[in-house]
NUGU-206154 format. One record per residue (C-alpha): y, z, x; residue number from 0; residue in three letters. Coordinates in Angstrom, 2 decimals, padded with zeros to 5 digits. Layout:
% NUGU-206154
<r <Y; Z; X>; NUM; 'ala'>
...
//
This chain:
% NUGU-206154
<r <100.88; 106.00; 089.36>; 0; 'met'>
<r <103.81; 108.22; 088.39>; 1; 'pro'>
<r <104.54; 106.25; 085.22>; 2; 'phe'>
<r <103.63; 102.82; 083.92>; 3; 'glu'>
<r <105.34; 100.29; 081.70>; 4; 'ile'>
<r <102.81; 098.56; 079.46>; 5; 'leu'>
<r <102.90; 095.95; 076.74>; 6; 'arg'>
<r <100.58; 097.38; 074.11>; 7; 'asn'>
<r <100.32; 098.92; 070.66>; 8; 'asp'>
<r <101.13; 102.62; 071.03>; 9; 'ile'>
<r <098.74; 103.52; 068.20>; 10; 'thr'>
<r <095.85; 102.34; 070.38>; 11; 'lys'>
<r <096.74; 104.46; 073.44>; 12; 'met'>
<r <093.99; 106.92; 074.42>; 13; 'lys'>
<r <096.23; 109.70; 075.71>; 14; 'val'>
<r <096.79; 113.37; 075.00>; 15; 'asp'>
<r <099.95; 112.66; 073.01>; 16; 'ala'>
<r <101.92; 109.74; 071.66>; 17; 'ile'>
<r <105.61; 109.98; 070.81>; 18; 'val'>
<r <106.63; 108.79; 067.38>; 19; 'asn'>
<r <110.22; 107.73; 066.66>; 20; 'thr'>
<r <110.46; 109.90; 063.57>; 21; 'ala'>
<r <112.92; 109.87; 060.71>; 22; 'asn'>
<r <115.04; 113.06; 060.61>; 23; 'pro'>
<r <113.74; 113.70; 057.07>; 24; 'ser'>
<r <109.99; 114.16; 056.40>; 25; 'pro'>
<r <109.49; 110.61; 055.18>; 26; 'val'>
<r <108.01; 107.52; 056.77>; 27; 'ile'>
<r <110.67; 105.49; 058.52>; 28; 'gly'>
<r <110.69; 101.93; 059.85>; 29; 'ala'>
<r <109.15; 100.37; 062.95>; 30; 'gly'>
<r <107.02; 102.63; 065.13>; 31; 'thr'>
<r <107.05; 105.40; 062.50>; 32; 'asp'>
<r <105.42; 103.08; 059.94>; 33; 'thr'>
<r <102.77; 101.91; 062.41>; 34; 'ala'>
<r <101.91; 105.44; 063.56>; 35; 'val'>
<r <101.48; 106.76; 060.01>; 36; 'his'>
<r <099.39; 103.74; 059.00>; 37; 'ala'>
<r <097.02; 104.26; 061.93>; 38; 'ala'>
<r <096.84; 108.06; 061.65>; 39; 'ala'>
<r <096.13; 108.21; 057.92>; 40; 'gly'>
<r <097.72; 110.19; 055.07>; 41; 'pro'>
<r <097.12; 113.60; 056.69>; 42; 'lys'>
<r <099.86; 112.87; 059.21>; 43; 'leu'>
<r <102.55; 112.63; 056.54>; 44; 'leu'>
<r <101.36; 115.88; 054.96>; 45; 'ala'>
<r <101.63; 117.61; 058.35>; 46; 'ala'>
<r <105.04; 116.05; 058.95>; 47; 'arg'>
<r <106.28; 117.31; 055.58>; 48; 'gln'>
<r <105.32; 120.87; 056.54>; 49; 'lys'>
<r <107.68; 120.61; 059.53>; 50; 'ile'>
<r <110.63; 119.56; 057.39>; 51; 'gly'>
<r <113.83; 118.09; 058.85>; 52; 'ala'>
<r <114.06; 117.41; 062.59>; 53; 'ile'>
<r <117.47; 117.23; 064.23>; 54; 'ala'>
<r <118.36; 114.24; 066.43>; 55; 'pro'>
<r <117.45; 114.98; 070.05>; 56; 'gly'>
<r <114.57; 117.25; 068.99>; 57; 'ser'>
<r <110.78; 116.94; 068.86>; 58; 'ser'>
<r <107.96; 118.58; 066.87>; 59; 'ala'>
<r <104.18; 118.22; 067.18>; 60; 'ala'>
<r <101.32; 117.61; 064.76>; 61; 'thr'>
<r <097.69; 116.64; 065.20>; 62; 'lys'>
<r <097.07; 112.92; 065.63>; 63; 'ala'>
<r <094.28; 112.70; 063.02>; 64; 'tyr'>
<r <092.80; 109.15; 063.05>; 65; 'asp'>
<r <094.71; 108.10; 066.17>; 66; 'leu'>
<r <092.87; 108.11; 069.56>; 67; 'pro'>
<r <095.32; 110.77; 070.82>; 68; 'ala'>
<r <095.31; 114.56; 070.34>; 69; 'lys'>
<r <098.92; 115.00; 069.23>; 70; 'tyr'>
<r <101.83; 113.12; 067.75>; 71; 'val'>
<r <105.23; 114.25; 069.03>; 72; 'leu'>
<r <107.67; 113.45; 066.22>; 73; 'his'>
<r <110.93; 112.83; 068.05>; 74; 'thr'>
<r <114.26; 111.90; 066.49>; 75; 'val'>
<r <116.58; 109.69; 068.48>; 76; 'ser'>
<r <120.20; 108.80; 067.61>; 77; 'pro'>
<r <121.42; 105.61; 065.97>; 78; 'ala'>
<r <123.69; 103.41; 068.07>; 79; 'trp'>
<r <127.34; 103.25; 067.00>; 80; 'arg'>
<r <129.41; 101.99; 069.90>; 81; 'asp'>
<r <128.33; 104.07; 072.90>; 82; 'gly'>
<r <131.40; 106.29; 072.68>; 83; 'ala'>
<r <129.90; 108.97; 070.43>; 84; 'his'>
<r <127.43; 110.64; 072.79>; 85; 'gly'>
<r <124.52; 108.37; 071.91>; 86; 'glu'>
<r <123.21; 108.10; 075.48>; 87; 'leu'>
<r <123.26; 111.86; 076.02>; 88; 'ala'>
<r <121.54; 112.46; 072.67>; 89; 'leu'>
<r <118.85; 109.89; 073.44>; 90; 'leu'>
<r <118.25; 111.58; 076.78>; 91; 'arg'>
<r <117.90; 114.91; 074.95>; 92; 'arg'>
<r <115.25; 113.33; 072.72>; 93; 'ala'>
<r <113.20; 112.19; 075.73>; 94; 'tyr'>
<r <113.61; 115.57; 077.42>; 95; 'asp'>
<r <112.56; 117.40; 074.25>; 96; 'ala'>
<r <109.40; 115.31; 073.89>; 97; 'ala'>
<r <108.48; 115.78; 077.57>; 98; 'leu'>
<r <109.07; 119.54; 077.35>; 99; 'glu'>
<r <106.91; 119.75; 074.23>; 100; 'leu'>
<r <104.13; 117.71; 075.87>; 101; 'ala'>
<r <104.24; 120.13; 078.80>; 102; 'gly'>
<r <103.94; 123.16; 076.51>; 103; 'lys'>
<r <100.91; 121.56; 074.87>; 104; 'leu'>
<r <099.41; 121.08; 078.36>; 105; 'lys'>
<r <099.23; 117.32; 077.91>; 106; 'cys'>
<r <098.12; 115.44; 081.01>; 107; 'arg'>
<r <099.09; 112.05; 079.58>; 108; 'ser'>
<r <101.71; 110.92; 077.08>; 109; 'val'>
<r <102.77; 107.53; 075.74>; 110; 'ala'>
<r <106.34; 106.78; 074.66>; 111; 'phe'>
<r <107.76; 103.82; 072.77>; 112; 'pro'>
<r <111.15; 102.51; 073.88>; 113; 'leu'>
<r <112.98; 104.93; 071.60>; 114; 'met'>
<r <116.03; 103.86; 069.58>; 115; 'ala'>
<r <115.80; 100.22; 070.70>; 116; 'ala'>
<r <114.52; 098.98; 067.32>; 117; 'gly'>
<r <116.01; 099.75; 063.93>; 118; 'ser'>
<r <118.38; 102.33; 065.47>; 119; 'tyr'>
<r <120.16; 099.51; 067.28>; 120; 'gly'>
<r <120.37; 100.77; 070.89>; 121; 'phe'>
<r <121.00; 098.00; 073.46>; 122; 'pro'>
<r <117.60; 097.53; 075.07>; 123; 'lys'>
<r <118.85; 097.67; 078.65>; 124; 'asp'>
<r <120.57; 101.01; 078.05>; 125; 'gln'>
<r <117.58; 102.41; 076.16>; 126; 'ala'>
<r <115.33; 101.41; 079.07>; 127; 'leu'>
<r <117.67; 102.99; 081.61>; 128; 'ser'>
<r <117.65; 106.32; 079.73>; 129; 'val'>
<r <113.85; 106.28; 079.48>; 130; 'ala'>
<r <113.30; 105.63; 083.19>; 131; 'ile'>
<r <115.87; 108.25; 084.17>; 132; 'ser'>
<r <114.22; 110.88; 081.95>; 133; 'ala'>
<r <110.74; 110.13; 083.29>; 134; 'phe'>
<r <111.74; 110.16; 086.95>; 135; 'thr'>
<r <113.65; 113.44; 086.64>; 136; 'asp'>
<r <110.76; 115.10; 084.81>; 137; 'tyr'>
<r <108.18; 113.93; 087.33>; 138; 'leu'>
<r <110.14; 115.50; 090.19>; 139; 'leu'>
<r <108.81; 118.90; 089.13>; 140; 'thr'>
<r <105.84; 118.14; 086.83>; 141; 'his'>
<r <102.47; 116.41; 087.02>; 142; 'glu'>
<r <101.85; 114.09; 084.08>; 143; 'met'>
<r <100.78; 110.49; 083.48>; 144; 'gln'>
<r <103.54; 108.87; 081.46>; 145; 'ile'>
<r <103.31; 105.47; 079.79>; 146; 'tyr'>
<r <106.24; 103.54; 078.39>; 147; 'leu'>
<r <104.58; 101.31; 075.81>; 148; 'val'>
<r <106.63; 098.30; 074.79>; 149; 'ile'>
<r <105.46; 096.14; 071.90>; 150; 'phe'>
<r <108.43; 093.78; 071.72>; 151; 'asn'>
<r <108.17; 090.82; 074.10>; 152; 'gly'>
<r <111.90; 090.66; 074.79>; 153; 'glu'>
<r <112.04; 094.33; 075.80>; 154; 'ala'>
<r <108.94; 093.95; 077.98>; 155; 'phe'>
<r <110.53; 091.03; 079.83>; 156; 'lys'>
<r <113.62; 093.19; 080.36>; 157; 'leu'>
<r <111.44; 095.94; 081.87>; 158; 'ala'>
<r <109.74; 093.39; 084.11>; 159; 'gly'>
<r <113.11; 092.04; 085.21>; 160; 'ala'>
<r <113.68; 095.22; 087.25>; 161; 'leu'>
<r <110.76; 094.32; 089.48>; 162; 'phe'>
<r <111.33; 090.55; 089.30>; 163; 'asp'>
<r <114.82; 091.13; 090.71>; 164; 'asp'>
<r <113.36; 093.35; 093.40>; 165; 'leu'>
<r <110.72; 090.77; 094.35>; 166; 'lys'>
<r <113.33; 088.04; 094.56>; 167; 'ser'>
<r <115.44; 090.24; 096.85>; 168; 'tyr'>
<r <112.42; 090.92; 099.07>; 169; 'ile'>
<r <111.26; 087.31; 099.18>; 170; 'asp'>
<r <114.71; 085.97; 100.07>; 171; 'asp'>
<r <115.43; 088.61; 102.74>; 172; 'ser'>
<r <111.93; 088.56; 104.22>; 173; 'tyr'>
<r <111.85; 084.77; 104.40>; 174; 'glu'>
<r <115.29; 084.66; 106.01>; 175; 'ala'>
<r <114.30; 087.17; 108.68>; 176; 'ala'>
<r <111.07; 085.40; 109.53>; 177; 'his'>
<r <112.59; 081.92; 109.42>; 178; 'thr'>
<r <115.11; 083.07; 112.03>; 179; 'ala'>
<r <112.33; 084.55; 114.13>; 180; 'ala'>
<r <110.48; 081.25; 114.00>; 181; 'gly'>
<r <113.22; 079.53; 116.00>; 182; 'thr'>
<r <112.55; 081.71; 119.04>; 183; 'asn'>
<r <109.82; 081.62; 121.63>; 184; 'ser'>
<r <106.80; 083.94; 121.39>; 185; 'asp'>
<r <108.21; 086.14; 124.14>; 186; 'ser'>
<r <111.58; 086.38; 122.38>; 187; 'ala'>
<r <109.84; 087.38; 119.15>; 188; 'arg'>
<r <107.88; 090.06; 121.00>; 189; 'arg'>
<r <111.08; 091.40; 122.56>; 190; 'arg'>
<r <112.79; 091.48; 119.17>; 191; 'arg'>
<r <109.83; 093.29; 117.54>; 192; 'ala'>
<r <109.80; 095.86; 120.36>; 193; 'phe'>
<r <113.55; 096.42; 120.06>; 194; 'trp'>
<r <113.39; 096.89; 116.26>; 195; 'met'>
<r <110.59; 099.46; 116.62>; 196; 'gln'>
<r <112.25; 101.47; 119.38>; 197; 'asn'>
<r <115.99; 101.07; 119.00>; 198; 'gln'>
<r <117.92; 104.22; 118.10>; 199; 'thr'>
<r <120.78; 103.52; 115.71>; 200; 'ala'>
<r <124.21; 104.12; 117.32>; 201; 'pro'>
<r <126.68; 106.57; 115.79>; 202; 'glu'>
<r <128.74; 103.88; 114.00>; 203; 'ser'>
<r <125.87; 101.70; 112.83>; 204; 'phe'>
<r <126.83; 099.13; 110.17>; 205; 'thr'>
<r <123.92; 097.44; 108.45>; 206; 'tyr'>
<r <124.57; 094.55; 106.09>; 207; 'asp'>
<r <121.35; 093.21; 104.60>; 208; 'val'>
<r <123.27; 090.39; 102.92>; 209; 'ser'>
<r <124.48; 089.01; 106.26>; 210; 'ala'>
<r <122.92; 085.76; 107.38>; 211; 'ala'>
<r <120.57; 085.99; 110.39>; 212; 'pro'>
<r <122.92; 083.83; 112.42>; 213; 'ala'>
<r <125.82; 086.19; 111.78>; 214; 'ala'>
<r <123.66; 089.13; 112.82>; 215; 'gln'>
<r <122.72; 087.34; 116.04>; 216; 'ser'>
<r <126.41; 086.76; 116.85>; 217; 'glu'>
<r <127.12; 090.43; 116.22>; 218; 'ala'>
<r <124.30; 091.39; 118.55>; 219; 'ala'>
<r <125.63; 089.05; 121.23>; 220; 'ala'>
<r <129.07; 090.62; 121.00>; 221; 'ser'>
<r <127.85; 094.18; 121.63>; 222; 'arg'>
<r <129.66; 095.76; 124.59>; 223; 'pro'>
<r <127.73; 096.13; 127.83>; 224; 'ser'>
<r <127.37; 099.59; 129.37>; 225; 'tyr'>
<r <127.77; 100.57; 133.00>; 226; 'ala'>
<r <124.70; 101.91; 134.77>; 227; 'ala'>
<r <124.66; 105.76; 134.84>; 228; 'pro'>
<r <125.22; 107.54; 138.16>; 229; 'asp'>
<r <122.18; 109.77; 137.81>; 230; 'ser'>
<r <119.40; 110.65; 135.39>; 231; 'leu'>
<r <120.79; 114.19; 135.07>; 232; 'lys'>
<r <124.19; 112.84; 133.98>; 233; 'asp'>
<r <122.54; 110.41; 131.61>; 234; 'tyr'>
<r <120.45; 113.13; 129.96>; 235; 'leu'>
<r <123.64; 115.13; 129.51>; 236; 'gly'>
<r <124.83; 112.46; 127.09>; 237; 'gln'>
<r <122.10; 113.33; 124.59>; 238; 'arg'>
<r <123.22; 113.12; 120.98>; 239; 'glu'>
<r <122.17; 115.42; 118.13>; 240; 'ser'>
<r <118.49; 115.55; 117.21>; 241; 'thr'>
<r <117.07; 114.54; 113.85>; 242; 'phe'>
<r <117.05; 118.14; 112.64>; 243; 'thr'>
<r <120.56; 118.85; 113.91>; 244; 'glu'>
<r <121.92; 115.79; 112.14>; 245; 'tyr'>
<r <119.96; 116.68; 108.99>; 246; 'leu'>
<r <121.54; 120.14; 108.96>; 247; 'leu'>
<r <124.98; 118.56; 109.33>; 248; 'asp'>
<r <124.26; 116.32; 106.34>; 249; 'leu'>
<r <123.04; 119.25; 104.23>; 250; 'leu'>
<r <126.27; 121.10; 104.94>; 251; 'gln'>
<r <128.39; 118.01; 104.32>; 252; 'glu'>
<r <126.70; 117.22; 101.00>; 253; 'lys'>
<r <126.75; 120.83; 099.82>; 254; 'gly'>
<r <123.33; 120.41; 098.20>; 255; 'glu'>
<r <120.88; 123.26; 097.66>; 256; 'lys'>
<r <117.75; 122.96; 099.80>; 257; 'asp'>
<r <115.52; 123.07; 096.71>; 258; 'ala'>
<r <117.42; 120.19; 095.10>; 259; 'thr'>
<r <116.97; 118.03; 098.21>; 260; 'val'>
<r <113.27; 118.65; 098.79>; 261; 'tyr'>
<r <112.46; 118.24; 095.08>; 262; 'his'>
<r <114.26; 114.88; 095.03>; 263; 'arg'>
<r <112.46; 113.96; 098.25>; 264; 'ala'>
<r <109.08; 114.81; 096.65>; 265; 'gln'>
<r <108.47; 117.12; 099.62>; 266; 'met'>
<r <106.94; 120.58; 099.78>; 267; 'ser'>
<r <109.18; 123.55; 100.52>; 268; 'arg'>
<r <106.92; 124.44; 103.46>; 269; 'gln'>
<r <107.40; 121.05; 105.15>; 270; 'leu'>
<r <111.13; 121.07; 104.49>; 271; 'phe'>
<r <111.51; 124.54; 106.03>; 272; 'asn'>
<r <109.42; 123.49; 109.01>; 273; 'lys'>
<r <111.74; 120.53; 109.63>; 274; 'ile'>
<r <115.03; 122.43; 109.39>; 275; 'ile'>
<r <113.80; 125.33; 111.53>; 276; 'asn'>
<r <112.51; 123.23; 114.44>; 277; 'lys'>
<r <115.30; 121.68; 116.48>; 278; 'arg'>
<r <113.16; 118.94; 118.02>; 279; 'asp'>
<r <111.05; 118.14; 114.96>; 280; 'tyr'>
<r <109.77; 114.54; 115.04>; 281; 'gln'>
<r <109.24; 113.27; 111.47>; 282; 'pro'>
<r <107.27; 110.26; 110.36>; 283; 'thr'>
<r <109.30; 107.30; 109.14>; 284; 'lys'>
<r <108.33; 108.00; 105.53>; 285; 'asn'>
<r <109.40; 111.64; 105.83>; 286; 'thr'>
<r <112.79; 110.56; 107.17>; 287; 'ala'>
<r <113.17; 108.09; 104.29>; 288; 'ile'>
<r <112.21; 110.76; 101.75>; 289; 'gln'>
<r <114.93; 113.04; 103.11>; 290; 'leu'>
<r <117.47; 110.22; 102.96>; 291; 'ala'>
<r <116.56; 109.70; 099.30>; 292; 'ile'>
<r <116.71; 113.45; 098.65>; 293; 'gly'>
<r <120.21; 113.58; 100.14>; 294; 'leu'>
<r <121.25; 110.39; 098.34>; 295; 'arg'>
<r <122.51; 108.79; 101.54>; 296; 'leu'>
<r <124.03; 105.33; 101.58>; 297; 'asp'>
<r <122.43; 102.62; 103.70>; 298; 'leu'>
<r <124.50; 103.30; 106.83>; 299; 'asn'>
<r <123.78; 107.03; 106.67>; 300; 'gln'>
<r <120.09; 106.32; 106.07>; 301; 'thr'>
<r <119.93; 104.06; 109.12>; 302; 'gln'>
<r <121.63; 106.72; 111.23>; 303; 'lys'>
<r <119.24; 109.45; 110.05>; 304; 'leu'>
<r <116.23; 107.23; 110.75>; 305; 'leu'>
<r <117.72; 106.32; 114.11>; 306; 'gly'>
<r <117.71; 110.00; 115.09>; 307; 'lys'>
<r <113.92; 109.87; 114.73>; 308; 'ala'>
<r <113.60; 106.52; 116.52>; 309; 'gly'>
<r <113.14; 104.38; 113.40>; 310; 'phe'>
<r <115.12; 101.78; 111.48>; 311; 'ala'>
<r <114.92; 099.92; 108.19>; 312; 'leu'>
<r <114.47; 096.24; 108.97>; 313; 'thr'>
<r <114.49; 092.96; 107.08>; 314; 'arg'>
<r <111.13; 092.10; 108.62>; 315; 'ser'>
<r <109.24; 094.72; 106.59>; 316; 'ser'>
<r <108.71; 094.29; 102.86>; 317; 'lys'>
<r <108.30; 098.04; 102.44>; 318; 'ser'>
<r <111.65; 098.58; 104.18>; 319; 'asp'>
<r <113.26; 095.99; 101.92>; 320; 'leu'>
<r <112.09; 097.84; 098.81>; 321; 'val'>
<r <113.72; 101.04; 100.09>; 322; 'val'>
<r <116.94; 099.20; 101.00>; 323; 'gln'>
<r <117.05; 097.52; 097.60>; 324; 'tyr'>
<r <117.11; 100.81; 095.71>; 325; 'phe'>
<r <119.48; 102.56; 098.13>; 326; 'ile'>
<r <121.96; 099.70; 097.80>; 327; 'gln'>
<r <121.74; 100.00; 094.01>; 328; 'arg'>
<r <122.32; 103.77; 094.19>; 329; 'gly'>
<r <118.92; 104.53; 092.62>; 330; 'glu'>
<r <117.61; 107.60; 094.42>; 331; 'tyr'>
<r <114.21; 108.22; 092.87>; 332; 'ser'>
<r <111.00; 108.47; 094.89>; 333; 'ile'>
<r <109.09; 107.85; 091.66>; 334; 'val'>
<r <110.90; 104.57; 090.99>; 335; 'thr'>
<r <110.54; 103.44; 094.61>; 336; 'ile'>
<r <106.83; 104.30; 094.62>; 337; 'asn'>
<r <106.38; 102.42; 091.35>; 338; 'thr'>
<r <108.05; 099.36; 092.87>; 339; 'ala'>
<r <105.97; 099.63; 096.07>; 340; 'leu'>
<r <102.82; 099.85; 093.96>; 341; 'tyr'>
<r <103.91; 096.86; 091.89>; 342; 'asp'>
<r <104.45; 094.87; 095.13>; 343; 'cys'>
<r <101.04; 095.99; 096.48>; 344; 'asp'>
<r <102.65; 097.93; 099.34>; 345; 'leu'>
<r <101.88; 101.43; 100.72>; 346; 'pro'>
<r <103.60; 104.26; 098.85>; 347; 'leu'>
<r <106.15; 106.58; 100.42>; 348; 'leu'>
<r <104.17; 109.58; 099.19>; 349; 'thr'>
<r <100.60; 110.05; 098.04>; 350; 'lys'>
//
């Protein structure tokens, strides 16, 4: 798992490092700070006093003493005022500082509390959003097991709501698609399945996952008919751009650096270069999806890119619905999508 959200006591986490929401001054603060010092013993305060003051957005390490971890990363987050004084950016700096310090200490696992959401007064939804954003960005280029340990029941329910909302979206869409399929004969269902697996998306594909199945059927019925081609040679002359050709067009249109795209896509540089240097490259469906995420394509663009490889995102696949859910929300993180797929007991996009 790339990162996990747990309901637990952070002082009981058997990891390389735990993050403590430290007071800027070398004294024991409230909440997590009190619990960490109580579990670690008096030596922790003595070590903290040797460090001295820690600026908000910064992190410093000590041994963990009586805790089951190796290190404590004393990290100072900002207090919430009104959201208009740079609090979100400073909280993000605090997460980034702790992650960078854990990396320097060669930690393979680290546990975070939901920083600033207690006595510092941050709205829990915004604190959670900053945490997930920091973890996903860090894991694009680093290998580390990260735990977000939430003790408060309200905050844990909020974290679970992300996936509850996703599951509701999947269940509703999946049920609607299969209920519609149930009204057809077996042969009609087989024809529909074959079409969905083999159809190439047209150039002006519009895909509305919120549309009712009946409305989609009417749209399909209203598609224009095409005259039979005069010859196979003429027909082959109508070939559209290949997957790679369209991908290169998108890269130019987006103006993104190659490294930015393949890092976001959780893809090796070697595979990316192989794709863009082979005109007729045939990717797997997951590879095409990864590239769509890396390019931050909207749903229509994603369908068109997949169509170039002979694939499509459908409402009949729960895995496809997970991908569509996050694309529609503008959340382009392979880590978050993989976490959701894992939570739904579905195959991951990447190993």
